[in-house]
Each structure stands twice: as C-alpha cells, then as structure tokens.
C-alpha positions as CSV (number, residue, x, y, z in Angstrom):
1,M,-28.1,-1.0,-11.3
2,S,-26.2,1.5,-13.4
3,R,-22.7,1.5,-14.7
4,T,-20.5,4.5,-15.1
5,S,-17.4,4.6,-17.4
6,P,-14.2,6.4,-16.3
7,H,-15.1,9.3,-18.5
8,Q,-18.7,9.7,-17.2
9,H,-18.4,9.8,-13.4
10,L,-18.7,13.0,-11.3
11,H,-16.1,14.4,-9.0
12,T,-18.5,15.1,-6.2
13,G,-15.6,16.0,-3.9
14,E,-14.3,15.0,-0.5
15,L,-13.2,16.7,2.6
16,S,-9.6,17.8,2.5
17,R,-8.1,16.1,5.5
18,R,-5.2,18.5,5.7
19,G,-7.7,21.4,5.5
20,L,-9.6,19.9,8.4
21,L,-6.5,19.4,10.4
22,K,-5.3,23.0,9.8
23,T,-8.7,24.4,10.7
24,A,-9.5,22.4,13.8
25,G,-5.9,21.8,14.9
26,G,-4.1,18.7,16.1
27,L,-5.8,16.0,18.1
28,T,-9.2,17.6,18.1
29,A,-9.4,17.4,14.4
30,A,-8.2,13.9,14.3
31,V,-11.0,12.9,16.8
32,A,-13.6,14.8,14.8
33,L,-12.5,13.4,11.5
34,G,-14.4,10.1,11.5
35,A,-17.7,11.8,12.1
36,A,-17.0,14.6,9.7
37,S,-16.0,12.4,6.8
38,A,-19.2,10.5,7.0
39,V,-21.3,13.5,6.2
40,T,-19.3,15.4,3.7
41,T,-19.7,13.6,0.5
42,A,-21.4,16.7,-1.0
43,V,-18.6,19.1,-0.2
44,A,-17.3,20.9,-3.3
45,A,-14.1,19.4,-4.6
46,T,-10.9,21.2,-3.6
47,T,-7.8,21.7,-5.6
48,A,-5.0,19.3,-5.2
49,D,-3.1,19.8,-2.0
50,A,0.6,20.4,-2.1
51,A,2.9,18.3,0.0
52,P,2.9,19.2,3.7
53,A,5.2,22.1,4.7
54,T,6.6,19.8,7.3
55,F,6.4,16.0,7.0
56,T,5.0,14.0,9.9
57,H,7.3,11.3,11.3
58,P,6.6,8.5,11.7
59,G,4.2,9.1,8.8
60,M,4.1,6.2,6.4
61,L,2.0,3.1,7.2
62,H,2.0,3.9,10.9
63,N,1.7,7.1,12.8
64,A,2.5,7.8,16.4
65,G,-1.1,7.1,17.4
66,D,-1.1,3.7,15.7
67,I,2.1,2.7,17.5
68,N,1.0,3.9,20.9
69,R,-2.3,2.2,20.7
70,A,-0.6,-1.1,19.7
71,K,1.9,-0.7,22.5
72,V,-0.7,0.0,25.2
73,R,-3.1,-2.7,24.1
74,V,-0.5,-5.4,23.8
75,A,0.9,-4.5,27.2
76,A,-2.6,-4.9,28.6
77,G,-3.0,-8.2,26.9
78,T,-6.1,-7.0,25.0
79,D,-7.4,-8.7,21.8
80,P,-7.3,-8.4,18.9
81,W,-4.0,-6.6,19.3
82,L,-2.5,-9.4,21.4
83,S,-3.4,-12.0,18.7
84,G,-1.8,-9.7,16.1
85,W,1.3,-9.4,18.3
86,N,1.5,-13.2,18.8
87,R,1.4,-13.7,15.0
88,L,4.3,-11.2,14.8
89,T,6.5,-12.8,17.4
90,A,5.8,-16.3,16.0
91,N,7.2,-15.3,12.6
92,S,10.8,-16.4,12.1
93,H,11.6,-13.1,10.4
94,S,10.9,-11.3,13.7
95,A,13.8,-12.9,15.5
96,S,16.5,-10.5,16.6
97,T,19.1,-13.1,15.5
98,W,18.2,-12.6,11.8
99,T,21.4,-12.2,9.7
100,P,21.2,-9.9,6.7
101,N,22.4,-10.9,3.3
102,P,23.0,-7.7,1.4
103,Q,23.9,-7.8,-2.4
104,A,25.6,-5.2,-4.5
105,T,23.2,-5.9,-7.4
106,V,19.7,-7.3,-7.1
107,Y,18.3,-9.2,-10.1
108,R,14.7,-9.9,-10.9
109,G,13.6,-11.4,-14.2
110,S,14.0,-14.5,-16.3
111,G,17.3,-14.9,-17.9
112,Y,19.1,-13.2,-15.0
113,P,20.8,-14.6,-11.9
114,E,17.7,-13.9,-9.8
115,N,18.5,-13.1,-6.1
116,Y,15.7,-10.7,-5.2
117,G,14.4,-13.2,-2.7
118,L,17.3,-12.2,-0.5
119,L,16.1,-8.6,-0.5
120,Y,12.4,-9.2,0.3
121,N,13.3,-11.6,3.1
122,D,15.6,-9.1,4.6
123,I,13.0,-6.3,4.2
124,A,10.4,-8.5,6.1
125,A,12.9,-9.1,8.8
126,A,13.8,-5.4,9.1
127,Y,10.2,-4.4,9.3
128,Q,9.1,-7.1,11.7
129,N,12.0,-6.4,14.0
130,A,11.2,-2.7,13.8
131,L,7.6,-3.4,14.8
132,R,8.8,-5.5,17.8
133,W,10.9,-2.5,18.8
134,V,8.3,0.2,18.6
135,V,5.6,-1.9,20.1
136,G,7.5,-4.1,22.5
137,G,10.5,-2.0,23.3
138,T,13.1,-4.7,22.9
139,S,16.4,-3.1,22.0
140,A,17.7,-6.4,20.5
141,N,15.1,-6.2,17.8
142,A,15.9,-2.6,17.1
143,D,19.6,-3.4,16.8
144,C,18.7,-6.2,14.4
145,A,16.5,-3.9,12.2
146,V,19.4,-1.4,12.1
147,R,21.9,-4.0,11.1
148,I,19.7,-5.0,8.1
149,L,19.1,-1.4,7.0
150,N,22.7,-0.4,7.4
151,A,24.0,-3.5,5.6
152,W,21.9,-2.9,2.5
153,A,22.6,0.9,2.5
154,D,26.3,0.1,2.5
155,T,26.1,-2.6,-0.2
156,L,23.3,-2.2,-2.8
157,T,24.2,-0.2,-5.9
158,S,21.8,-1.3,-8.6
159,I,18.7,-3.3,-9.4
160,Q,18.8,-5.2,-12.7
161,G,16.8,-7.6,-14.8
162,N,14.2,-7.6,-17.5
163,A,11.1,-5.5,-17.1
164,D,10.6,-7.1,-13.7
165,R,13.3,-4.8,-12.4
166,F,10.7,-2.1,-12.2
167,L,8.5,-4.4,-10.0
168,A,11.5,-5.0,-7.8
169,A,12.3,-1.2,-7.5
170,G,8.6,-0.5,-6.7
171,I,7.6,-3.2,-4.3
172,Y,10.9,-3.4,-2.4
173,G,11.3,0.4,-2.5
174,W,8.1,1.2,-0.6
175,T,8.3,-1.7,1.8
176,F,12.0,-1.1,2.7
177,C,11.2,2.5,3.5
178,Q,8.6,1.4,6.1
179,A,11.3,-0.2,8.3
180,A,13.6,2.8,7.9
181,E,10.8,5.2,8.9
182,L,10.1,3.2,12.1
183,M,13.8,3.3,13.0
184,R,14.3,6.9,12.3
185,G,16.4,8.5,15.1
186,Y,17.5,5.2,16.6
187,A,21.1,5.2,17.7
188,G,23.4,3.6,15.1
189,F,21.0,3.8,12.2
190,D,22.7,5.6,9.3
191,L,19.5,7.3,8.0
192,A,21.5,9.5,5.6
193,A,23.1,6.5,3.9
194,F,19.8,4.7,3.6
195,Q,18.1,7.8,2.1
196,Q,20.9,8.0,-0.4
197,M,20.4,4.4,-1.4
198,M,16.7,5.0,-1.9
199,V,17.3,8.1,-4.0
200,N,20.1,6.7,-6.1
201,V,19.1,3.1,-6.6
202,F,15.3,2.9,-6.3
203,Y,13.9,6.2,-7.3
204,P,15.4,6.4,-10.8
205,L,13.7,3.2,-11.8
206,N,10.5,4.2,-10.1
207,N,10.5,7.5,-12.0
208,Q,11.6,5.9,-15.3
209,F,8.7,3.5,-15.2
210,L,6.1,6.1,-14.4
211,T,7.3,8.5,-17.1
212,Q,8.2,6.0,-19.8
213,H,6.6,2.6,-19.0
214,N,9.6,0.7,-20.4
215,G,8.9,2.1,-23.9
216,A,5.5,0.3,-24.1
217,C,2.0,1.4,-24.8
218,I,0.7,3.4,-21.8
219,T,-1.9,0.8,-21.0
220,N,0.4,-2.2,-21.5
221,Y,1.3,-2.8,-17.9
222,W,-1.2,-3.8,-15.2
223,A,-2.2,-1.4,-12.5
224,N,0.1,-3.0,-9.9
225,W,3.2,-2.0,-11.9
226,D,2.2,1.7,-11.6
227,L,1.0,1.3,-8.0
228,C,4.1,-0.2,-6.6
229,N,6.3,2.5,-8.2
230,M,3.9,5.2,-7.1
231,A,4.1,3.9,-3.5
232,S,7.9,3.8,-3.7
233,V,8.1,7.4,-4.9
234,M,5.7,8.5,-2.1
235,A,7.6,6.6,0.6
236,I,10.9,8.0,-0.6
237,G,9.5,11.5,-0.6
238,I,8.3,11.1,3.0
239,L,11.6,9.4,4.1
240,T,13.7,12.2,2.6
241,D,11.2,15.1,3.3
242,D,11.1,15.7,-0.5
243,A,7.9,17.5,-1.3
244,A,8.4,17.1,-5.1
245,K,8.5,13.3,-4.9
246,Y,5.5,13.1,-2.6
247,D,3.5,15.4,-4.9
248,Q,4.6,13.3,-7.9
249,A,3.0,10.2,-6.4
250,V,-0.2,12.0,-5.2
251,N,-0.7,13.7,-8.6
252,Y,-0.2,10.4,-10.5
253,F,-2.8,8.8,-8.2
254,K,-5.3,11.5,-9.3
255,T,-4.4,12.1,-12.9
256,G,-1.7,9.8,-14.1
257,A,-1.9,8.4,-17.6
258,G,-1.1,4.8,-16.7
259,N,-3.3,2.1,-15.2
260,G,-2.3,2.9,-11.6
261,S,-4.2,6.2,-11.5
262,I,-7.5,5.9,-9.7
263,Q,-9.8,6.2,-12.7
264,N,-7.8,3.8,-14.8
265,A,-7.4,1.3,-11.9
266,V,-11.2,1.4,-11.3
267,P,-12.5,1.7,-14.9
268,F,-16.2,0.9,-14.2
269,L,-18.6,1.7,-11.4
270,Y,-21.8,0.0,-10.5
271,S,-24.4,1.6,-8.3
272,G,-27.0,-0.2,-6.1
273,V,-25.8,-3.8,-6.4
274,D,-27.7,-5.4,-3.6
275,G,-27.6,-2.1,-1.9
276,Y,-23.9,-1.4,-2.3
277,D,-21.8,0.6,-4.8
278,L,-19.0,-1.4,-6.4
279,G,-16.1,-0.6,-8.7
280,Q,-14.5,-3.1,-11.1
281,W,-10.7,-3.4,-10.7
282,Q,-8.4,-3.1,-13.7
283,E,-6.9,-6.6,-13.1
284,S,-10.2,-8.3,-12.3
285,G,-10.3,-10.0,-15.7
286,R,-6.8,-11.3,-15.2
287,D,-6.8,-13.2,-11.9
288,Q,-7.6,-12.6,-8.2
289,G,-4.1,-12.9,-6.8
290,H,-3.0,-9.8,-8.6
291,T,-6.3,-8.1,-8.0
292,I,-5.9,-8.6,-4.2
293,M,-2.3,-7.5,-4.5
294,G,-3.7,-4.2,-5.9
295,M,-5.8,-3.7,-2.8
296,G,-2.6,-3.8,-0.8
297,Q,-0.6,-1.5,-3.1
298,M,-3.3,1.2,-3.4
299,G,-4.1,0.8,0.2
300,A,-0.5,1.5,1.1
301,I,-0.5,4.7,-1.0
302,C,-3.8,5.9,0.7
303,E,-2.5,5.1,4.2
304,M,0.8,6.9,3.7
305,A,-1.0,9.9,2.2
306,W,-3.6,9.9,5.1
307,N,-0.7,10.1,7.6
308,Q,0.6,13.1,5.8
309,G,-2.9,14.8,5.7
310,D,-4.2,13.8,2.3
311,D,-7.4,11.7,2.0
312,L,-6.8,9.6,-1.1
313,Y,-9.0,6.9,0.5
314,S,-12.1,9.1,-0.2
315,Y,-10.8,10.7,-3.5
316,D,-13.3,10.7,-6.4
317,S,-16.3,9.8,-4.3
318,R,-14.5,7.0,-2.5
319,R,-13.8,5.2,-5.8
320,F,-11.2,2.9,-4.1
321,F,-13.7,1.9,-1.4
322,K,-16.1,0.7,-4.2
323,A,-13.3,-1.3,-5.8
324,A,-12.3,-2.9,-2.5
325,Q,-15.9,-3.9,-1.9
326,Y,-16.1,-5.4,-5.4
327,V,-12.9,-7.4,-5.0
328,A,-13.8,-8.6,-1.5
329,K,-17.3,-9.6,-2.6
330,Y,-16.1,-11.7,-5.5
331,N,-13.4,-13.4,-3.4
332,L,-15.9,-14.3,-0.8
333,G,-17.5,-16.5,-3.5
334,L,-20.3,-14.1,-4.4
335,D,-21.3,-12.8,-7.9
336,V,-20.3,-9.4,-9.1
337,P,-21.1,-7.5,-12.4
338,Y,-18.4,-7.4,-15.0
339,T,-17.9,-5.2,-18.1
340,T,-15.6,-6.3,-20.9
341,Y,-12.2,-4.6,-20.4
342,T,-10.2,-3.6,-23.4
343,W,-6.7,-2.2,-23.5
344,G,-3.8,-1.5,-25.8
345,S,-0.7,-3.8,-25.4
346,G,2.9,-4.1,-26.5
347,T,4.6,-1.2,-28.1
348,N,2.0,-0.7,-30.8
349,C,-1.1,-0.7,-28.5
350,S,-2.5,-3.9,-30.1
351,Q,-6.0,-4.3,-28.7
352,Q,-6.7,-7.0,-26.1
353,S,-9.9,-7.7,-24.3
354,Q,-11.1,-9.7,-21.2
355,T,-14.8,-10.6,-21.5
356,V,-15.3,-12.4,-18.1
357,I,-13.9,-11.9,-14.6
358,G,-10.8,-14.0,-13.9
359,S,-11.4,-16.8,-11.4
360,G,-7.8,-17.8,-10.9
361,S,-6.6,-17.6,-7.2
362,R,-10.2,-16.7,-6.2
363,G,-10.3,-16.4,-2.4
364,Q,-6.6,-16.1,-2.0
365,I,-5.5,-14.9,1.5
366,R,-3.3,-11.9,1.6
367,P,-2.8,-9.5,4.5
368,V,-4.4,-6.4,2.9
369,W,-7.9,-6.2,4.4
370,A,-7.2,-5.0,8.0
371,M,-5.9,-1.6,6.8
372,L,-9.0,-1.1,4.6
373,H,-11.6,-2.3,7.1
374,F,-10.3,-0.3,10.0
375,H,-10.1,2.8,7.8
376,Y,-13.5,2.7,6.1
377,N,-15.4,1.1,9.0
378,R,-13.8,2.4,12.1
379,R,-12.5,5.8,11.0
380,L,-15.3,6.7,8.6
381,Y,-18.1,4.5,10.0
382,L,-19.0,3.2,6.6
383,D,-20.8,-0.1,6.0
384,D,-18.0,-2.1,4.5
385,K,-19.9,-5.4,4.4
386,Y,-17.7,-7.3,2.0
387,I,-14.4,-5.9,3.2
388,S,-15.2,-6.7,6.8
389,Q,-16.4,-10.2,5.9
390,M,-13.1,-10.9,4.0
391,Y,-11.1,-9.7,7.0
392,Y,-13.0,-11.3,9.9
393,N,-14.0,-14.5,8.2
394,L,-10.8,-15.3,6.2
395,V,-7.8,-13.3,7.4
396,A,-7.9,-12.1,11.0
397,P,-5.5,-11.9,12.7
398,E,-3.2,-10.9,10.0
399,G,0.3,-12.2,9.7
400,G,3.1,-10.9,7.4
401,G,6.0,-11.9,5.2
402,G,6.7,-15.5,5.7
403,D,3.2,-16.4,6.7
404,Y,1.7,-16.6,3.1
405,G,4.1,-18.7,1.2
406,S,7.8,-18.5,0.4
407,T,7.6,-16.9,-3.1
408,S,7.5,-13.2,-3.8
409,G,3.7,-13.0,-3.7
410,G,3.8,-13.8,0.0
411,Y,6.0,-10.7,0.6
412,D,4.3,-8.1,-1.5
413,Q,2.6,-6.7,1.6
414,L,4.1,-6.3,5.0
415,G,1.0,-7.3,6.9
416,F,0.3,-7.4,10.6
417,G,-2.7,-5.1,10.1
418,T,-4.5,-6.5,13.1
419,L,-1.8,-5.4,15.4
420,M,-1.3,-2.0,13.9
421,Y,-4.7,-0.9,12.6
422,A,-7.3,-2.4,14.9
423,K,-9.5,0.2,16.6
C-alpha cells in the first residue's frame, strides 16, 4: 500500500466529456461514453473546458434522459424505479396541497431568530412536487411547485445570521435551483423573478464565502462549506445561463484554495488497499455525518457538471471515486487507513490536528449513494464495491427530505436517487 500526498499525485488525465460529445455528436456519443470512459485513464490531460456555448436544460441533477427513463419505467411498474416512486409519493412533502411559508429574511445561526427550517421544508416540497410532475405528469403537483417557487421569489430579500448564513446560502441555493430547473417553461412559473432572487440574495453570499472565507484562515472551514457554495454558484450559473458563474464553480473544484477543491477535499490517496484505491476525505477525522454529507455535496457538483458536458467525476484520475469508496468502506463497518490531518484554524491559522478517524455517526443513512453508484458502476462500468454495498445494503430505495429526520441534516440532500438515477 502506498500513500500519496496532495502535492505528489499525478494528473494522468481524463477524457473530456464535452470533447467526446462534440466529436461523436448527440446520442451516439452518450451511448458510447460508458465504454469509452473505462479505457481512457491514460489520455493526456486537457486544458480546462470553458462553460458550454449553450446550456442544456434540464441540466442540473437531472437531464431529459433521466426524466424520460423514470417516466417510462414507473408507468410500466418496473422496479427499482417503482419502489423509488412509491417512496416519493409517500412523503408528505410531495402532496400537491403543500402550503408555502415564504419569509422576507431567512436566519441561520445561534443568537438569531432561526427560521431556516421553513425554507428547507419548502424546498423539499417544491422539488418533490416537481418530480411528481415531470415523472407522473400530474398538473396539481406542478401547480404546487410553482406556488412555492413564486412565493419565495416574491418575498425573500436576504439571508442573515452568524457564519452559518453561508451554509444556508450554499445548501439552500443549489437545492432550490433544482426545483426551478425542473419547472422551467411551465405556465405560471415566474422564472425571471426566481432567477433574480438567486442572483441577488444567494449568489453574493456564495461568492463572498468562496473569495473571503468569512475573514478566516483559508483552511479554517470544513470542505462542506466550500462545496455547498460551489454547488450553488454552479446551479445559479446553469439556471441563468451565466457562463462566468458556471466556470467559477468548475475552476474552484479543480484549483480552489479552500478545502472544497478536489485535492484539498481528498488530501491523501492510498493505492491497493485490499485491491482498491482509496482517498481520505477532509472531514473523515471529524465525524461521519459530515463526511457523508460531503459525498452528496461533491456528488451534486459532479452530476450538474456532467449534464453540461464536464466530467468532474473522473477529474484527477477519479480522485472523488476513491474518496467515495473510502467513506463507504468505513461506514460499512470496515477498517480504512488514516493519515493525521493537520490544518490552520481561526483567523491566525492556529494549527490543529486529527490523529484518528472520527467514528461519530458511523453508518449514518443519507440519500447520497444512488447518484454515485449509478454513475461509476452503470455509466463507467467500474467496480465500486463499497459504494454499491452502501447503496444496496443500507439505503435503497432512496427517500428524500423528510425521510431522514426533521433537522437540517435530513434535508441537505434532495434524495430520490433510486427513482432518478437507476439504470
């Protein structure tokens, strides 16, 4: 077994998905992609792709193919899609009678009149009703999703609180955009007003955090803080067809200074651990709840980029895949190697260290694994032993917001991956 530090690994390169799509064209390239990706690990690295000249819509967590597949399979009563659909329809947030509760100001952080639970519950309801519309075709659900989106677009003017306001802007920024992307073009949805809310209320905080980190040492904040804000910037870029914002997120993923960039989020690599390459996650020494959250946040970034033609899933010799395998293996109750993690904290970069892996919340169930399994195993045909065990043995079929507890952690991912990603 060997270990590689973030400054010692090689950029062996990965196939540019957009390049493949441009070369082969449309559906043919998409069909060929899985087989091609499995044999191209030695392709020379390409320069960073610019944002697409024309954005694909729907093109965030779900593309037109995902939606059509789920629609056809559910209508045919085929599992596992039907089981995923049943989890969706059983969730109370999916009811078309959901009543939105928009606020002018959302607060998150101790010492403030916290009301951010109203927002994440409404986001879950908007997303789940949007899914019921695009998969099941029920206009009552579409109308409900639009009511929620329009109500918040007409009301929300600011996000406030302590440093946690940046978490709110990040997590609820990217998740809210998913519902809006699915409802794009539906009669009665004021897309322009929603876009304006995202640009004026969410993006400034996302950008402020990624560029200033709340005035703290660059390594002070955990990877998830960067990741949720990166995901929000990317989602807003796609929603508004803003190439600069999209590129900001992609470039930060590849070379950002904070802990959300791929090399900092996965600081140590291990080769040949029981036959598998693994990558230690930045928050592994903290606890497993936040570590698994990171799988969902980085996974969302990779899936959105994939649907716009950028393969971040395989960037840097599939570094994220190795981390997901590591996190899954440990949370299945198996041993993994661990290297002492040291970082600078506070405003003066005071040194802190974690010498052992964190066992808190080990084995926690969050709906993050379907997206990763169906990408790495079914699109790329890779042996994702630990990811697949985590998904099939502990999670499937995936639920969503409201199925994993009533606190914010149960809403950090939108879920329903069995329904939308099974292949």
